[in-house]
C-alpha positions in Angstrom: 93.6 77.7 108.1 91.6 78.1 111.4 87.8 79.3 110.7 89.1 82.3 113.1 91.8 83.0 110.6 89.7 83.2 107.5 87.3 85.3 109.0 90.2 87.8 110.0 91.3 87.7 106.5 88.0 88.2 105.0 87.3 91.3 107.1 90.9 92.5 106.2 90.6 92.0 102.5 86.8 93.6 102.5 87.7 96.5 104.3 90.8 97.0 102.2 88.6 97.2 99.1 88.6 93.7 98.3 89.8 93.5 94.9 91.0 90.5 93.3 93.9 90.2 90.9 105.3 90.2 95.3 107.1 91.6 97.7 107.3 94.7 100.3 110.1 97.0 101.6 111.2 93.9 103.6 110.6 90.9 101.5 113.9 91.0 99.3 115.9 93.0 101.3 115.5 95.8 99.3 112.7 98.8 99.9 111.0 101.1 97.5 114.0 102.4 95.4 115.5 105.7 96.8 115.8 108.5 93.9 114.4 108.7 90.5 112.8 105.8 89.5 114.6 106.3 85.9 117.7 105.5 87.8 116.3 101.4 88.0 114.8 101.3 84.8 117.2 102.8 82.7 115.3 105.4 81.2 116.8 108.6 80.7 114.7 111.6 81.8 115.4 113.5 78.7 114.3 110.5 76.4 110.5 111.8 76.4 108.3 114.4 77.3 108.2 115.9 81.1 105.1 115.7 82.8 104.3 118.5 85.3 101.2 117.4 86.8 100.5 113.8 87.3 97.0 112.9 88.6 96.6 109.1 89.9 93.2 107.9 89.8 91.7 104.5 90.9 91.0 101.7 93.7 93.0 99.9 95.8 95.1 98.0 93.3 96.6 101.3 92.8 96.1 102.5 96.3 97.3 100.1 98.6 100.9 99.6 99.1 103.2 97.5 101.6 101.6 97.5 105.2 104.5 99.4 106.9 104.2 102.4 104.6 102.6 105.5 105.7 99.4 106.2 104.0 97.9 109.7 103.1 94.5 111.1 102.5 91.6 109.8 104.2 92.2 106.8 106.6 89.6 104.6 104.8 91.5 104.8 101.5 94.4 103.2 102.9 96.3 105.3 100.0 100.2 104.2 100.6 103.2 106.6 100.4 104.7 103.4 98.7 102.1 102.6 95.7 102.9 103.0 92.2 102.1 106.2 91.8 104.2 107.4 94.4 107.1 105.3 93.0 106.4 106.6 89.5 106.7 110.1 91.0 110.0 109.6 92.0 110.9 110.0 88.4 113.0 113.1 87.2 110.7 113.7 84.1 107.8 113.5 86.6 106.6 116.7 88.4 104.0 117.0 90.8 101.9 114.0 92.0 98.4 114.5 93.1 97.4 110.9 94.2 93.6 110.6 94.8 93.6 106.7 94.6 91.3 105.2 97.1 90.4 101.4 98.3 87.3 100.5 97.3 86.4 103.0 94.6 84.1 102.2 91.8 83.7 104.0 88.1 80.9 105.9 90.1 83.6 107.5 92.6 85.4 109.2 89.7 82.3 111.9 89.7 80.7 111.2 92.8 82.2 111.3 96.4 82.9 107.9 97.8 83.6 109.0 101.2 81.7 112.0 103.3 83.5 115.1 102.6 85.8 113.8 100.2 85.5 115.1 96.8 85.2 112.9 93.8 88.5 111.7 92.3 87.7 113.6 89.0 88.1 117.0 91.1 91.9 116.5 90.9 91.8 116.6 87.3 92.8 120.2 85.7 93.5 121.7 82.4 97.1 121.7 82.8 97.1 117.9 84.1 99.4 116.2 81.6 99.6 112.8 83.0 96.9 110.4 84.4 97.1 106.7 85.7 94.1 104.8 86.1 93.3 101.4 87.8 89.4 101.0 88.0 86.5 98.4 87.6 87.3 95.5 90.1 84.9 96.8 92.6 82.4 97.5 90.0 82.0 93.9 88.7 81.9 92.5 92.5 85.6 91.3 93.2 84.8 92.2 96.9 82.0 89.7 97.0 84.6 87.1 95.1 87.0 87.5 97.8 84.5 87.1 100.8 82.9 84.1 99.2 86.3 82.3 98.3 87.6 83.1 102.0 84.7 82.0 103.7 83.0 79.1 101.7 84.3 75.3 102.5 85.9 73.7 99.8 83.6 71.5 97.5 85.4 68.5 95.7 83.1 69.2 92.8 81.0 72.1 91.5 81.9 75.7 92.0 79.9 77.4 95.0 81.0 80.8 94.8 80.3 80.9 90.9 77.1 79.2 91.2 76.5 82.0 94.0 77.8 84.9 91.9 78.3 84.1 88.4 74.8 86.2 87.4 75.6 89.5 89.0 79.3 89.1 88.0 78.8 88.5 84.8 76.1 91.3 84.5 78.2 93.7 85.9 81.0 92.9 83.5 78.9 93.3 80.5 78.1 96.8 81.8 81.8 97.7 82.5 82.8 98.7 79.0 80.6 101.4 78.9 81.3 102.6 82.3 85.1 102.6 81.5 84.3 104.5 78.1 82.5 107.3 80.3 85.2 107.5 82.6 87.8 108.2 79.9 85.3 110.6 78.2 85.2 112.4 81.7 89.1 112.7 81.8 89.5 113.8 78.3 86.8 116.6 79.0 88.9 117.8 82.5 92.3 117.1 81.1 92.3 117.1 77.0 96.1 117.3 76.9 96.8 114.6 79.6 98.5 111.2 78.7 96.8 108.4 80.0 98.1 105.0 81.0 95.7 102.2 82.5 97.4 99.7 84.9 95.8 96.5 84.2 94.8 94.1 87.4 97.8 92.0 88.6 96.9 88.2 88.8 96.6 86.3 92.2 95.8 82.6 90.8 98.3 81.3 88.4 97.0 80.5 84.9 97.3 76.8 85.9 98.4 74.9 88.8 98.5 76.2 92.3 99.5 76.2 95.7 98.4 75.7 99.3 96.0 78.3 99.2 94.7 77.8 95.6 94.5 74.0 96.8 91.8 75.1 99.9 89.4 76.6 97.1 86.7 74.6 95.0 88.4 73.6 91.7 85.3 74.9 89.8 85.9 78.2 91.6 89.6 78.3 90.8 88.7 77.9 87.1 86.3 80.8 87.6 88.3 83.1 89.2 90.9 82.6 86.7 88.0 83.4 83.9 86.8 86.6 85.7 90.5 88.0 85.9 91.2 87.4 82.5 87.8 88.8 81.1 88.1 91.9 83.5 91.7 92.8 82.1 90.3 92.2 78.4 87.7 94.8 79.2 89.8 97.2 80.7 92.4 96.9 77.7 89.5 97.2 74.9 88.2 100.4 76.7 91.7 101.9 77.1 92.4 101.2 73.3 89.2 102.7 72.4 90.1 105.9 74.4 93.8 106.2 72.9 95.2 105.3 76.4 98.2 103.2 77.0 97.4 99.8 79.1 100.3 98.5 81.1 101.3 95.2 83.0 104.7 94.0 84.0 105.9 91.6 81.4 106.2 88.7 83.9 103.3 89.5 85.8 101.8 86.0 84.9 104.8 84.0 86.5 104.5 86.6 89.7 101.1 85.7 91.0 100.3 84.9 94.6 101.4 81.0 94.5 105.1 82.2 93.4 107.8 82.1 96.0 107.2 84.9 98.5 110.3 86.9 97.3 109.0 86.8 93.7 105.3 87.6 94.4 103.4 90.6 92.7 100.2 89.9 94.6 99.7 87.9 97.6 96.8 85.7 99.2 97.3 86.7 102.9 100.0 89.5 102.8 101.8 87.4 105.7 105.0 86.7 104.1 105.2 89.9 102.2 103.8 92.5 104.5 101.1 93.4 102.1 97.6 93.6 102.3 95.3 90.5 101.6 94.6 89.9 97.9 96.6 92.9 96.7 99.9 93.6 95.1 102.9 93.5 97.2 105.6 96.2 97.2 107.2 94.3 94.7 104.3 94.5 92.5 104.0 98.4 92.9 107.5 98.6 91.8 107.1 96.7 89.0 104.0 98.5 87.9 105.9 101.7 88.3 108.6 100.5 86.0 105.9 99.3 83.7 104.4 102.8 83.5 107.7 104.3 83.3 108.6 102.4 80.4 105.9 103.9 78.1 106.3 107.7 79.2 
């Protein structure tokens, strides 16, 4: 990529909340499914409980959807009307959706405002909320800085320049993340004691092995480091969910639907150019798959 293109991608990714981890409404000739999601998943609405009030909490991996879909809420949040929360709300057994997800959100924005004159996300929680989805933690550990470094740092034949620059701070934040997530779950339970909580793990961008043109442009050591960080944050997220008695989900085929997969199969994308999605974020297909993964545990 040209240096100008790299700069544009970096700015776009960071503005969109820049979290690391596929198709959009036009990538496979199929937009977000019309009607209840249960029709697509094969789940009968009467097979489980009915959720009357659903609150979606989280960061850009929950908020951002296909770039051609309308957004709701503050413009800075880039909250898509085709994200997995909106798709999940199409199920016949899910009632009112209150979507307060926002690109760039950190755990502190559950209880404190992220944007001026915009309430904290937890303000949406009420005693009668009976379903909550949560995607949080990536921005706490500095995924945005990782994205910016990877996009703007020339490839090194040996070594890992981004790891060397950021590893100390990222590791420090990873070590602290479990406690922050425990506080988040405690806050949800305090405000919505009867809510079913479903946590969505981060969809991977970089494949477990091998790569593609974009990955080959990264320093080899940074590829390994990125894989390690993604694996560790999902372990931390899963462990915290387990401690809180929450479900944690990810599409069963997520490992094969990374950003190096064919464009029509991607759940995430590096540039978003072939899938009409935001750089370094889930695609339309990724949101559909996550909605079905959440629906499968309801």
